[in-house]
C-alpha positions in Angstrom: 94.7 152.4 183.5 98.3 153.7 183.0 100.2 150.0 183.6 97.7 148.5 181.1 98.2 151.1 178.5 102.1 151.0 178.9 101.9 146.9 178.5 99.7 147.2 175.3 102.1 149.7 173.9 105.1 148.0 174.8 103.4 144.7 172.9 102.7 146.4 170.0 106.1 147.7 169.6 107.9 144.4 170.4 105.6 143.1 167.6 106.2 146.1 165.2 109.9 145.6 165.5 109.5 141.8 164.9 107.8 142.3 161.8 109.9 144.7 160.4 113.3 142.5 161.1 111.6 139.8 159.5 111.0 142.0 156.3 114.6 143.2 156.5 115.9 139.7 156.9 114.0 138.6 154.0 114.9 141.3 151.9 118.5 140.8 152.4 118.9 137.5 150.5 116.7 138.8 147.9 118.8 141.7 147.1 122.0 139.6 147.4 121.3 137.1 144.6 118.5 138.8 142.6 118.8 136.6 139.8 117.7 133.8 141.7 114.9 135.9 143.5 113.4 136.7 139.6 113.2 132.8 139.0 111.1 132.5 142.1 108.9 135.1 141.1 108.6 133.5 137.7 107.6 130.3 139.7 104.5 131.9 140.4 103.5 132.2 136.5 101.5 135.3 137.1 104.3 137.6 135.2 105.9 136.5 132.5 107.7 139.1 130.4 111.4 139.2 131.5 111.3 142.9 131.9 108.3 143.1 134.1 109.9 140.2 136.2 113.1 141.9 136.8 111.5 145.0 137.8 109.0 143.1 140.1 111.9 141.8 141.8 113.8 145.1 142.3 110.4 146.6 143.4 110.0 143.8 145.9 113.4 144.4 147.5 112.9 147.9 147.9 109.2 147.5 149.2 110.3 144.7 151.8 113.5 146.8 152.9 111.6 150.2 153.2 108.8 148.6 154.9 110.8 146.8 157.3 112.8 149.9 158.1 109.8 152.1 158.7 108.4 149.1 161.0 111.8 149.2 163.1 112.1 152.9 163.3 108.1 153.2 164.5 107.9 155.4 161.2 103.6 154.8 161.3 102.6 158.1 159.5 99.4 157.7 161.4 98.7 154.4 160.4 99.6 154.3 157.0 102.7 152.0 157.2 100.2 149.4 159.0 97.9 149.7 156.2 100.5 149.2 153.8 101.7 146.4 155.7 98.3 144.7 155.6 97.8 145.5 151.9 101.0 143.8 151.2 100.2 140.8 153.4 96.9 140.5 151.4 98.3 140.7 147.9 101.0 138.2 148.7 98.7 135.8 150.2 96.6 136.1 147.0 99.4 135.3 144.7 100.6 132.4 146.8 97.4 130.8 147.1 96.9 131.3 143.4 100.1 129.9 142.5 99.8 127.2 144.8 96.4 125.9 143.8 96.6 126.4 139.8 100.6 125.8 139.0 101.6 123.8 142.0 104.0 126.2 143.8 106.2 124.1 146.2 108.3 127.5 147.5 106.9 130.7 148.1 110.2 132.5 148.2 109.5 134.6 151.0 112.5 133.8 152.7 115.4 132.7 150.2 117.2 131.3 153.0 115.2 128.1 153.3 112.3 126.4 151.7 108.7 127.8 152.9 105.6 126.1 151.7 102.6 127.7 150.9 100.2 126.6 153.6 103.3 127.7 156.1 103.8 130.8 154.4 99.9 131.5 154.6 99.8 130.7 158.0 102.6 133.0 158.9 100.9 135.7 156.9 97.5 135.2 158.9 99.5 135.9 162.3 101.4 138.9 160.6 98.0 140.2 160.0 96.5 139.7 163.2 99.6 141.3 164.8 99.4 144.3 162.7 95.6 144.7 163.6 96.7 144.8 167.0 99.6 147.5 166.3 96.9 149.7 164.1 94.3 149.5 167.2 97.1 150.1 170.1 98.9 153.0 168.1 96.1 154.3 165.6 92.5 153.9 166.9 93.2 153.5 170.7 95.9 156.0 170.8 93.7 158.8 169.1 90.9 157.8 171.6 93.3 158.2 174.5 94.6 161.6 173.3 91.1 162.9 172.6 89.6 161.9 175.9 92.4 161.6 178.2 91.1 158.2 179.8 94.3 156.6 180.8 96.9 159.2 180.9 97.2 162.2 182.8 99.6 164.5 180.8 99.0 167.9 183.1 102.8 167.6 184.4 104.2 166.6 181.1 102.6 169.0 178.7 105.8 171.3 178.6 108.0 168.5 177.9 105.9 167.0 175.4 105.7 170.3 173.6 109.5 170.6 173.6 109.7 167.0 172.1 107.0 167.7 169.9 108.9 170.5 168.1 111.6 168.3 167.0 109.3 165.2 166.0 108.9 166.4 162.5 112.6 166.2 161.7 113.1 163.2 163.6 110.7 161.8 161.5 112.1 163.0 158.1 115.5 161.5 159.2 113.9 158.3 160.0 111.9 158.2 156.5 115.0 159.5 154.7 117.4 156.7 156.3 115.0 154.1 155.2 114.4 155.2 151.5 118.2 155.5 151.3 119.0 152.1 152.7 116.1 150.8 150.4 117.1 152.4 147.2 120.8 151.4 148.0 119.7 147.7 148.0 117.8 147.9 144.9 120.6 149.7 143.3 122.9 146.9 144.3 120.5 144.3 142.7 120.0 145.9 139.5 123.9 146.4 139.3 124.5 142.6 140.1 122.1 141.4 137.9 123.5 139.3 135.0 124.0 142.4 132.5 124.9 140.1 129.3 121.7 138.0 129.9 119.5 141.0 130.4 121.0 142.6 127.1 120.0 139.2 125.1 116.4 138.6 123.5 114.9 136.8 120.5 115.4 139.7 118.6 119.3 140.3 119.2 121.7 140.2 116.5 122.9 136.9 115.3 120.0 135.4 117.7 119.4 134.3 121.3 121.7 131.3 120.8 124.4 132.8 118.9 126.2 133.5 122.6 127.4 130.0 122.7 130.6 128.6 121.1 131.3 125.8 123.3 134.4 123.6 123.3 133.5 120.4 125.2 135.2 117.1 125.4 132.0 115.5 123.2 133.0 118.2 120.4 132.7 121.7 119.2 129.3 123.2 118.9 129.1 126.9 117.5 125.4 127.5 117.9 125.5 130.8 115.8 126.3 128.4 112.5 124.4 125.8 111.4 121.4 123.5 112.9 121.7 122.3 116.0 119.0 120.5 118.9 119.4 122.4 122.1 117.7 121.4 125.4 117.4 124.1 127.8 117.1 122.5 131.5 117.7 123.0 135.2 119.8 120.5 137.3 117.2 120.9 139.8 114.2 120.7 137.8 112.1 117.4 138.1 110.4 117.9 134.9 114.0 118.2 133.4 114.9 115.0 134.7 111.8 113.2 133.6 112.8 114.2 130.1 116.3 112.7 129.9 115.5 109.2 128.9 113.5 110.9 126.0 116.6 113.1 125.2 118.8 110.0 125.4 116.5 108.1 123.1 116.5 111.1 120.5 120.2 111.4 120.9 120.6 107.8 119.5 118.6 108.4 115.9 120.7 108.4 113.1 121.2 111.6 110.9 119.7 114.2 113.2 121.6 117.4 114.0 124.1 117.7 116.6 122.2 117.5 120.1 123.6 119.7 123.1 121.8 120.6 126.4 122.4 124.0 128.2 121.8 123.4 132.0 121.3 125.9 134.9 122.9 124.8 138.3 122.1 126.6 141.3 124.9 125.6 143.1 128.6 124.4 142.2 128.5 120.6 141.5 124.8 120.1 141.3 125.4 119.3 137.7 127.6 116.4 138.6 124.5 115.0 140.7 122.1 115.5 137.8 124.1 113.6 135.8 124.8 110.7 138.2 121.1 110.2 139.0 119.8 110.6 135.1 122.7 109.3 133.2 122.2 111.3 130.3 124.1 110.2 127.1 124.3 113.7 125.4 126.6 116.4 126.1 125.6 119.2 128.8 127.2 122.7 129.1 126.5 124.3 132.3 125.1 127.7 132.4 126.3 127.9 136.1 124.4 129.8 138.4 123.3 132.4 135.8 119.6 132.3 136.3 118.6 135.1 134.4 120.2 133.7 131.3 118.5 130.3 131.7 115.2 132.3 132.2 116.0 134.0 128.8 116.2 130.7 127.2 112.9 129.5 128.2 109.2 130.2 127.4 106.7 129.2 129.8 108.4 125.9 131.3 111.4 125.2 133.1 112.5 122.6 130.4 112.7 123.9 126.7 113.7 121.7 123.6 114.7 124.0 120.7 115.7 123.4 117.2 118.1 126.4 116.4 119.3 127.6 112.9 122.2 129.8 112.9 121.7 131.2 116.5 118.0 131.5 116.3 115.0 129.2 117.3 113.1 128.3 114.5 110.8 125.5 116.6 110.4 124.6 120.1 108.5 122.5 122.7 107.9 123.5 126.4 108.0 120.8 128.9 108.7 117.9 126.6 110.6 116.1 124.1 109.3 115.7 120.4 109.2 112.5 119.0 111.9 111.8 115.9 109.3 111.9 113.4 107.8 115.2 114.5 111.2 116.5 114.6 112.2 115.6 111.2 108.9 117.0 109.7 110.3 120.6 111.3 113.8 119.7 109.6 112.5 118.7 106.5 110.5 122.1 106.2 113.2 124.1 107.1 115.4 122.5 103.9 112.5 122.8 101.9 112.1 126.4 102.7 115.8 126.7 101.8 
């Protein structure tokens, strides 16, 4: 019985450490590039407000790092840590299923280093949940039963040593908890500090308008979005929807007597915009936002592509996910002129 009990504890501990390492490994790329993680959360289309998205990302980093450290260090708190793990798994699984079935989510963002599809992520969550149930059974349920009835462990010769060890257990536990929280808070603080501060401070009510920050000197010409009327396409070089809208943008760009048109394009990695241009052949000028993920998100509404009519830095009309035809666009321009 002693041997069986030891094997159960050993296996549960291995699973506990493995799950903890996975959580820590998943949190590291998130806090190192928090802007991209914000976009991954936005892809679920559950939270839309930028502030809530940002703090959801920060809380997720804190939670994953803290929970992972707890599991690695064996901070179980009478099973509360494992119960928290199970709650996190269930919540994440519900969110993934919703975003997958309703919004066509392709990458759950659980492990940013590589793409993980919703079915694979749900399978992984199921295995993790099963492992957590085993851990809970060994350390909490069966552990209490064994300590109560003494069915598999003879502690008669170990009581003095156990009492001596127990005196320092609260201190050891406090050190483990403190270390986990300090590391998690440090990761969250780094993420907060490394966020795109300029983008965070910009919103629709900013002085001069959200688009007034763009004064662009480009080979195709000079575009000062803070002054005058412009047509602006906000897109991403890796967005399929954005690529599909390029032909419509090309057609609109050829229409005479329309305001100047320029695209603001987010590119996740350097050189991605060049690939985008070579595959879509845009005839309109495109300005790279670089990898400023939060700035890109601030310029959007609900879709990953947005076409905006901008007057003196402020959006006066916009179309999410598609390009309006020239007649509809002209009607909006005429209304602006009529309003003076």
